[in-house]
Backbone as JSON Lines, residues from 0, in Angstrom:
{"i":0,"aa":"X","n":[-32.11,-31.05,-24.72],"ca":[-32.59,-29.72,-24.99],"c":[-31.69,-28.71,-24.27]}
{"i":1,"aa":"X","n":[-31.33,-27.61,-24.92],"ca":[-30.5,-26.57,-24.34],"c":[-31.36,-25.57,-23.58]}
{"i":2,"aa":"X","n":[-30.84,-25.13,-22.49],"ca":[-31.53,-24.1,-21.71],"c":[-30.69,-22.84,-21.75]}
{"i":3,"aa":"X","n":[-31.35,-21.71,-21.76],"ca":[-30.64,-20.44,-21.69],"c":[-30.13,-20.24,-20.27]}
{"i":4,"aa":"X","n":[-28.92,-19.76,-20.16],"ca":[-28.37,-19.44,-18.85],"c":[-28.15,-17.94,-18.78]}
{"i":5,"aa":"X","n":[-28.52,-17.37,-17.68],"ca":[-28.3,-15.93,-17.5],"c":[-26.81,-15.7,-17.29]}
{"i":6,"aa":"X","n":[-26.28,-14.74,-17.98],"ca":[-24.87,-14.39,-17.83],"c":[-24.8,-13.22,-16.86]}
{"i":7,"aa":"X","n":[-24.09,-13.41,-15.8],"ca":[-23.94,-12.33,-14.83],"c":[-22.58,-11.69,-15.01]}
{"i":8,"aa":"X","n":[-22.57,-10.4,-14.98],"ca":[-21.32,-9.65,-15.12],"c":[-20.76,-9.41,-13.73]}
{"i":9,"aa":"X","n":[-19.54,-9.88,-13.49],"ca":[-18.88,-9.65,-12.22],"c":[-18.01,-8.42,-12.34]}
{"i":10,"aa":"X","n":[-17.93,-7.7,-11.27],"ca":[-17.11,-6.5,-11.24],"c":[-15.71,-6.86,-10.73]}
{"i":11,"aa":"X","n":[-14.72,-6.65,-11.55],"ca":[-13.34,-6.9,-11.17],"c":[-12.62,-5.56,-11.1]}
{"i":12,"aa":"X","n":[-11.83,-5.4,-10.07],"ca":[-11.04,-4.18,-9.94],"c":[-9.6,-4.53,-10.3]}
{"i":13,"aa":"X","n":[-9.03,-3.75,-11.18],"ca":[-7.63,-3.92,-11.53],"c":[-6.84,-2.93,-10.7]}
{"i":14,"aa":"X","n":[-5.88,-3.45,-9.95],"ca":[-5.08,-2.6,-9.09],"c":[-3.72,-2.32,-9.72]}
{"i":15,"aa":"X","n":[-3.21,-1.15,-9.41],"ca":[-1.85,-0.79,-9.79],"c":[-0.97,-1.18,-8.61]}
{"i":16,"aa":"X","n":[0.09,-1.93,-8.87],"ca":[1.02,-2.31,-7.81],"c":[2.08,-1.23,-7.7]}
{"i":17,"aa":"X","n":[2.05,-0.46,-6.62],"ca":[3.03,0.62,-6.52],"c":[4.44,0.05,-6.28]}
{"i":18,"aa":"X","n":[5.44,0.6,-6.95],"ca":[6.81,0.14,-6.7],"c":[7.21,0.45,-5.26]}
{"i":19,"aa":"X","n":[8.02,-0.41,-4.68],"ca":[8.39,-0.25,-3.28],"c":[9.89,-0.49,-3.08]}
{"i":20,"aa":"X","n":[10.43,0.19,-2.08],"ca":[11.79,-0.05,-1.6],"c":[11.67,-0.43,-0.13]}
{"i":21,"aa":"X","n":[12.48,-1.38,0.32],"ca":[12.45,-1.84,1.7],"c":[13.85,-1.74,2.29]}
{"i":22,"aa":"X","n":[13.94,-1.13,3.48],"ca":[15.21,-0.96,4.17],"c":[15.07,-1.47,5.59]}
{"i":23,"aa":"X","n":[16.2,-1.89,6.16],"ca":[16.21,-2.31,7.56],"c":[17.22,-1.47,8.32]}
{"i":24,"aa":"X","n":[16.78,-0.97,9.48],"ca":[17.68,-0.29,10.4],"c":[17.77,-1.15,11.66]}
{"i":25,"aa":"X","n":[18.55,-0.71,12.62],"ca":[18.69,-1.44,13.87],"c":[17.34,-1.59,14.58]}
{"i":26,"aa":"X","n":[16.49,-0.56,14.51],"ca":[15.25,-0.53,15.27],"c":[13.98,-0.78,14.46]}
{"i":27,"aa":"X","n":[14.08,-0.74,13.13],"ca":[12.84,-0.83,12.34],"c":[13.1,-1.26,10.9]}
{"i":28,"aa":"X","n":[12.0,-1.5,10.22],"ca":[12.0,-1.69,8.77],"c":[11.31,-0.45,8.19]}
{"i":29,"aa":"X","n":[11.75,-0.03,7.02],"ca":[11.12,1.12,6.36],"c":[10.73,0.7,4.95]}
{"i":30,"aa":"X","n":[9.49,1.01,4.59],"ca":[8.99,0.73,3.25],"c":[8.61,2.05,2.61]}
{"i":31,"aa":"X","n":[9.1,2.27,1.4],"ca":[8.75,3.45,0.62],"c":[7.94,3.0,-0.58]}
{"i":32,"aa":"X","n":[6.74,3.55,-0.75],"ca":[5.86,3.19,-1.86],"c":[5.57,4.43,-2.69]}
{"i":33,"aa":"X","n":[5.74,4.3,-4.0],"ca":[5.47,5.4,-4.93],"c":[3.99,5.36,-5.32]}
{"i":34,"aa":"X","n":[3.21,6.35,-4.85],"ca":[1.77,6.37,-5.08],"c":[1.32,7.76,-5.52]}
{"i":35,"aa":"X","n":[1.76,8.22,-6.7],"ca":[1.4,9.56,-7.14],"c":[-0.11,9.74,-7.3]}
{"i":36,"aa":"X","n":[-0.58,10.93,-6.94],"ca":[-1.99,11.26,-7.1],"c":[-2.88,10.89,-5.94]}
{"i":37,"aa":"X","n":[-2.35,10.16,-4.96],"ca":[-3.15,9.73,-3.82],"c":[-3.07,10.77,-2.71]}
{"i":38,"aa":"X","n":[-4.23,11.1,-2.14],"ca":[-4.26,12.01,-0.99],"c":[-4.4,11.19,0.29]}
{"i":39,"aa":"X","n":[-4.16,11.82,1.41],"ca":[-4.28,11.13,2.7],"c":[-5.69,10.56,2.89]}
{"i":40,"aa":"X","n":[-6.69,11.3,2.44],"ca":[-8.09,10.87,2.61],"c":[-8.42,9.63,1.79]}
{"i":41,"aa":"X","n":[-7.68,9.38,0.73],"ca":[-7.94,8.23,-0.14],"c":[-6.94,7.11,0.05]}
{"i":42,"aa":"X","n":[-6.28,7.1,1.19],"ca":[-5.25,6.12,1.49],"c":[-5.67,5.3,2.7]}
{"i":43,"aa":"X","n":[-5.45,3.99,2.65],"ca":[-5.81,3.11,3.75],"c":[-4.65,2.14,3.98]}
{"i":44,"aa":"X","n":[-4.17,2.11,5.21],"ca":[-3.1,1.18,5.59],"c":[-3.63,0.4,6.79]}
{"i":45,"aa":"X","n":[-3.61,-0.94,6.69],"ca":[-4.11,-1.75,7.8],"c":[-3.34,-3.05,7.9]}
{"i":46,"aa":"X","n":[-3.43,-3.65,9.09],"ca":[-2.84,-4.95,9.33],"c":[-3.98,-5.94,9.55]}
{"i":47,"aa":"X","n":[-3.97,-7.01,8.77],"ca":[-4.95,-8.09,8.9],"c":[-4.15,-9.38,9.05]}
{"i":48,"aa":"X","n":[-4.31,-10.02,10.2],"ca":[-3.53,-11.21,10.54],"c":[-2.04,-10.87,10.42]}
{"i":49,"aa":"X","n":[-1.33,-11.49,9.53],"ca":[0.1,-11.2,9.39],"c":[0.4,-10.44,8.1]}
{"i":50,"aa":"X","n":[-0.63,-9.77,7.55],"ca":[-0.46,-9.03,6.3],"c":[-0.61,-7.53,6.53]}
{"i":51,"aa":"X","n":[0.29,-6.75,5.96],"ca":[0.19,-5.31,5.92],"c":[-0.4,-4.96,4.56]}
{"i":52,"aa":"X","n":[-1.56,-4.32,4.56],"ca":[-2.27,-4.02,3.31],"c":[-2.31,-2.51,3.11]}
{"i":53,"aa":"X","n":[-1.87,-2.08,1.93],"ca":[-1.86,-0.66,1.56],"c":[-2.76,-0.49,0.35]}
{"i":54,"aa":"X","n":[-3.74,0.41,0.44],"ca":[-4.62,0.71,-0.68],"c":[-4.79,2.21,-0.8]}
{"i":55,"aa":"X","n":[-4.88,2.68,-2.03],"ca":[-5.09,4.1,-2.26],"c":[-5.76,4.33,-3.6]}
{"i":56,"aa":"X","n":[-6.57,5.38,-3.67],"ca":[-7.27,5.72,-4.9],"c":[-6.81,7.1,-5.39]}
{"i":57,"aa":"X","n":[-6.87,7.26,-6.69],"ca":[-6.62,8.6,-7.25],"c":[-7.58,8.82,-8.41]}
{"i":58,"aa":"X","n":[-7.85,10.08,-8.65],"ca":[-8.71,10.45,-9.77],"c":[-8.2,11.77,-10.35]}
{"i":59,"aa":"X","n":[-8.04,11.78,-11.64],"ca":[-7.58,12.98,-12.34],"c":[-8.8,13.79,-12.74]}
{"i":60,"aa":"X","n":[-8.82,15.04,-12.36],"ca":[-9.94,15.9,-12.71],"c":[-9.79,16.36,-14.15]}
{"i":61,"aa":"X","n":[-10.81,16.09,-14.93],"ca":[-10.8,16.49,-16.34],"c":[-10.89,18.01,-16.44]}
{"i":62,"aa":"X","n":[-10.03,18.62,-17.25],"ca":[-10.1,20.08,-17.41],"c":[-11.47,20.51,-17.95]}
{"i":63,"aa":"X","n":[-11.94,21.63,-17.46],"ca":[-13.24,22.17,-17.88],"c":[-13.24,22.44,-19.38]}
{"i":64,"aa":"X","n":[-14.36,22.15,-20.0],"ca":[-14.55,22.36,-21.45],"c":[-13.52,21.62,-22.29]}
{"i":65,"aa":"X","n":[-13.17,20.41,-21.88],"ca":[-12.2,19.62,-22.64],"c":[-12.85,18.34,-23.14]}
{"i":66,"aa":"X","n":[-12.23,17.78,-24.15],"ca":[-12.67,16.51,-24.71],"c":[-11.55,15.5,-24.51]}
{"i":67,"aa":"X","n":[-11.89,14.33,-24.02],"ca":[-10.89,13.3,-23.8],"c":[-10.52,12.68,-25.14]}
{"i":68,"aa":"X","n":[-9.25,12.74,-25.49],"ca":[-8.76,12.13,-26.72],"c":[-8.13,10.77,-26.44]}
{"i":69,"aa":"X","n":[-7.51,10.68,-25.29],"ca":[-6.84,9.44,-24.89],"c":[-6.72,9.48,-23.38]}
{"i":70,"aa":"X","n":[-7.03,8.39,-22.69],"ca":[-6.99,8.41,-21.23],"c":[-6.53,7.07,-20.67]}
{"i":71,"aa":"X","n":[-5.43,7.1,-19.93],"ca":[-4.97,5.93,-19.21],"c":[-4.98,6.17,-17.7]}
{"i":72,"aa":"X","n":[-4.98,7.4,-17.29],"ca":[-4.85,7.73,-15.87],"c":[-6.06,8.47,-15.3]}
{"i":73,"aa":"X","n":[-7.21,8.29,-15.87],"ca":[-8.39,9.0,-15.4],"c":[-8.65,8.74,-13.92]}
{"i":74,"aa":"X","n":[-8.58,7.47,-13.54],"ca":[-8.69,7.1,-12.14],"c":[-8.05,5.73,-11.97]}
{"i":75,"aa":"X","n":[-7.74,5.42,-10.74],"ca":[-7.13,4.13,-10.49],"c":[-7.02,3.83,-9.01]}
{"i":76,"aa":"X","n":[-6.65,2.6,-8.73],"ca":[-6.48,2.17,-7.35],"c":[-5.16,1.42,-7.21]}
{"i":77,"aa":"X","n":[-4.42,1.81,-6.17],"ca":[-3.19,1.12,-5.82],"c":[-3.5,0.07,-4.75]}
{"i":78,"aa":"X","n":[-2.76,-1.02,-4.78],"ca":[-2.87,-2.01,-3.72],"c":[-1.58,-2.81,-3.66]}
{"i":79,"aa":"X","n":[-1.1,-3.0,-2.44],"ca":[0.1,-3.8,-2.23],"c":[0.0,-4.46,-0.85]}
{"i":80,"aa":"X","n":[0.42,-5.71,-0.77],"ca":[0.4,-6.43,0.49],"c":[1.8,-6.93,0.82]}
{"i":81,"aa":"X","n":[2.11,-6.92,2.11],"ca":[3.38,-7.43,2.61],"c":[3.09,-8.4,3.74]}
{"i":82,"aa":"X","n":[3.84,-9.49,3.81],"ca":[3.74,-10.43,4.91],"c":[4.65,-9.93,6.03]}
{"i":83,"aa":"X","n":[4.08,-9.78,7.23],"ca":[4.85,-9.27,8.36],"c":[5.55,-10.41,9.09]}
{"i":84,"aa":"X","n":[6.81,-10.18,9.42],"ca":[7.54,-11.17,10.2],"c":[7.17,-11.01,11.67]}
{"i":85,"aa":"X","n":[7.54,-11.99,12.47],"ca":[7.18,-11.98,13.88],"c":[7.91,-10.96,14.72]}
{"i":86,"aa":"X","n":[8.95,-10.32,14.16],"ca":[9.7,-9.35,14.96],"c":[9.18,-7.93,14.86]}
{"i":87,"aa":"X","n":[8.03,-7.72,14.2],"ca":[7.47,-6.39,14.04],"c":[6.42,-6.13,15.12]}
{"i":88,"aa":"X","n":[6.53,-4.96,15.76],"ca":[5.54,-4.54,16.75],"c":[4.38,-3.91,15.98]}
{"i":89,"aa":"X","n":[3.29,-4.64,15.85],"ca":[2.15,-4.18,15.04],"c":[1.49,-2.92,15.59]}
{"i":90,"aa":"X","n":[1.73,-2.61,16.86],"ca":[1.16,-1.4,17.46],"c":[2.05,-0.17,17.24]}
{"i":91,"aa":"X","n":[3.18,-0.36,16.61],"ca":[4.12,0.75,16.38],"c":[4.45,0.88,14.9]}
{"i":92,"aa":"X","n":[3.43,0.91,14.08],"ca":[3.61,1.13,12.64],"c":[3.19,2.56,12.35]}
{"i":93,"aa":"X","n":[4.06,3.3,11.71],"ca":[3.78,4.7,11.38],"c":[3.73,4.87,9.87]}
{"i":94,"aa":"X","n":[2.86,5.77,9.42],"ca":[2.72,6.05,7.98],"c":[2.78,7.56,7.75]}
{"i":95,"aa":"X","n":[3.5,7.93,6.69],"ca":[3.62,9.35,6.33],"c":[3.57,9.45,4.81]}
{"i":96,"aa":"X","n":[2.74,10.36,4.3],"ca":[2.62,10.58,2.85],"c":[3.14,11.97,2.52]}
{"i":97,"aa":"X","n":[4.18,12.02,1.69],"ca":[4.77,13.29,1.26],"c":[5.06,13.23,-0.23]}
{"i":98,"aa":"X","n":[4.49,14.15,-0.99],"ca":[4.74,14.26,-2.43],"c":[4.52,12.94,-3.18]}
{"i":99,"aa":"X","n":[3.47,12.21,-2.82],"ca":[3.14,10.98,-3.52],"c":[3.96,9.76,-3.12]}
{"i":100,"aa":"X","n":[4.79,9.9,-2.09],"ca":[5.57,8.77,-1.6],"c":[5.09,8.45,-0.18]}
{"i":101,"aa":"X","n":[4.61,7.21,0.0],"ca":[4.18,6.75,1.31],"c":[5.36,6.09,2.0]}
{"i":102,"aa":"X","n":[5.67,6.56,3.21],"ca":[6.75,5.97,4.0],"c":[6.13,5.27,5.19]}
{"i":103,"aa":"X","n":[6.38,3.98,5.29],"ca":[5.91,3.18,6.42],"c":[7.11,2.81,7.27]}
{"i":104,"aa":"X","n":[7.02,3.05,8.56],"ca":[8.06,2.66,9.5],"c":[7.49,1.6,10.41]}
{"i":105,"aa":"X","n":[8.07,0.42,10.36],"ca":[7.6,-0.73,11.14],"c":[8.62,-1.02,12.23]}
{"i":106,"aa":"X","n":[8.29,-0.63,13.45],"ca":[9.22,-0.8,14.57],"c":[9.38,-2.28,14.9]}
{"i":107,"aa":"X","n":[10.61,-2.64,15.24],"ca":[10.88,-4.0,15.69],"c":[10.48,-4.12,17.16]}
{"i":108,"aa":"X","n":[10.03,-5.32,17.54],"ca":[9.73,-5.57,18.94],"c":[11.02,-5.51,19.73]}
{"i":109,"aa":"X","n":[10.93,-5.03,20.96],"ca":[12.12,-4.88,21.81],"c":[12.91,-6.17,21.94]}
{"i":110,"aa":"X","n":[12.2,-7.28,22.13],"ca":[12.89,-8.55,22.35],"c":[13.56,-9.09,21.09]}
{"i":111,"aa":"X","n":[13.25,-8.52,19.92],"ca":[13.87,-9.02,18.7],"c":[14.98,-8.09,18.19]}
{"i":112,"aa":"X","n":[15.2,-6.98,18.89],"ca":[16.28,-6.07,18.49],"c":[17.64,-6.68,18.83]}
{"i":113,"aa":"X","n":[18.61,-6.31,18.05],"ca":[19.97,-6.79,18.29],"c":[20.51,-6.21,19.59]}
{"i":114,"aa":"X","n":[21.1,-7.06,20.39],"ca":[21.68,-6.63,21.66],"c":[23.14,-7.06,21.66]}
{"i":115,"aa":"X","n":[23.99,-6.11,21.96],"ca":[25.41,-6.44,22.03],"c":[25.75,-6.87,23.44]}
{"i":116,"aa":"X","n":[26.37,-8.01,23.55],"ca":[26.72,-8.58,24.85],"c":[28.16,-8.18,25.2]}
{"i":117,"aa":"X","n":[28.3,-7.58,26.35],"ca":[29.63,-7.17,26.82],"c":[30.37,-8.4,27.31]}
{"i":118,"aa":"X","n":[31.61,-8.54,26.89],"ca":[32.44,-9.69,27.28],"c":[33.33,-9.25,28.43]}
{"i":119,"aa":"X","n":[33.26,-9.96,29.54],"ca":[34.09,-9.65,30.72],"c":[35.39,-10.4,30.67]}
C-alpha cells in the first residue's frame, strides 16, 4: 500500500560569484571584488577557520508608479570564499568599498615576509 508523503519545500539561496583579481606585494595580498549595488551596511567579511568569506546583498528600488516588464536584478546576494594560506596575519585584514569594488588587503605575517640577507 502506498502512503502519502508530505513534500517540504526547502529554501535555497542562489549566490552571485563576484569576479575577483588577486595581487601579491612584498607585504600583503590584495583582492579586488566587483560587487555593484552593495552598500557597506549590506556587506559582511569574516574569517572562519582558514576561510575568508565575503557576502553582500543588493536590492534595486523599483521606480514609483512603474510596472515590471522584465527583471533579472531586482535583488541578489554575492558570496565568495578564499582559502587563507598560513602566511597571512588574520588580525591585519583591511576592507574598503569604493564605487562597488571591494578591496581586501591581507597583510603577511612578519616571519613570512621576504628578508634579504646581506653577504659579508
